[in-house]
C-alpha positions in Angstrom: 81.4 14.6 -2.3 79.9 14.5 -5.8 76.3 13.5 -6.0 76.5 10.4 -3.9 73.9 10.7 -1.1 75.4 10.9 2.4 74.0 9.3 5.5 72.7 11.8 8.1 74.8 12.1 11.2 78.0 13.8 12.4 78.6 16.8 10.1 75.6 15.9 7.9 72.5 17.7 9.2 69.1 16.0 8.5 66.5 17.4 6.2 63.6 19.2 7.8 60.0 18.5 6.6 58.2 21.4 5.0 55.2 19.7 3.5 53.8 16.4 4.7 51.2 14.5 2.7 49.2 12.0 4.8 49.0 8.5 3.3 45.6 7.1 2.4 44.3 4.3 4.5 43.1 1.6 2.1 39.6 0.3 2.7 40.8 -3.3 3.0 43.4 -2.4 5.6 40.8 -0.4 7.6 38.3 -3.3 7.5 41.1 -5.7 8.7 42.0 -3.2 11.5 45.7 -3.1 10.3 47.7 -0.5 12.3 51.4 0.1 12.6 54.4 1.8 11.0 55.9 1.7 7.6 59.7 2.6 7.6 61.0 3.9 4.3 64.6 4.7 3.4 64.7 7.7 1.1 67.1 9.8 -0.8 66.4 13.5 -0.5 68.2 15.6 -3.1 69.7 19.1 -2.8 66.3 20.7 -3.7 64.6 18.8 -0.8 62.7 16.4 -3.0 62.4 12.6 -2.4 64.1 11.1 -5.4 64.2 7.5 -4.3 62.4 5.4 -1.7 62.4 1.8 -0.6 60.4 0.1 2.1 62.5 -1.3 5.0 59.5 -2.4 7.1 56.1 -2.6 5.6 52.5 -3.3 6.3 50.1 -5.4 4.2 46.9 -4.6 2.2 48.2 -1.7 0.2 49.5 0.4 3.1 53.1 0.1 2.0 52.3 1.5 -1.4 50.1 4.2 0.1 53.0 5.3 2.4 55.4 5.4 -0.6 53.0 7.4 -2.7 52.6 9.9 0.1 56.2 10.5 1.0 57.2 11.0 -2.6 55.1 14.1 -2.4 56.7 15.4 0.8 59.0 18.5 0.5 62.0 19.2 2.7 64.6 21.8 3.5 67.5 19.7 2.3 70.1 18.0 4.5 73.3 20.0 4.7 77.0 19.3 5.0 79.2 22.3 6.0 76.2 24.5 5.5 75.8 23.4 1.9 72.7 21.4 0.7 73.7 17.8 -0.1 71.7 14.7 -1.1 71.2 12.5 1.9 69.9 9.1 2.8 67.1 9.6 5.3 64.7 7.2 7.0 61.1 8.2 7.4 58.4 6.6 9.5 54.7 6.7 8.4 52.2 5.8 11.1 48.9 4.1 10.3 46.5 4.4 13.2 42.8 3.8 13.1 40.7 6.7 14.5 
């Protein structure tokens, strides 16, 4: 398969989250009462690191960037194919909910 990231599904098992870093709620977003989800497509390498990330569905007022900054610090058990770690394309959802 080389190093081309594989989509999760079928024989490709998804990565499992080990460490999750919560994103920071920006003050402006909190004051504007912005809530919702940011959906990010990531590439998670064989070591379980997020090596690439792009926003598929965002939120305004800095929340998109906050979500990106947070998930780049997440750590995973890598996705596997035939029991071997492989780089995978994986979608993550970050929820922003006011307390």
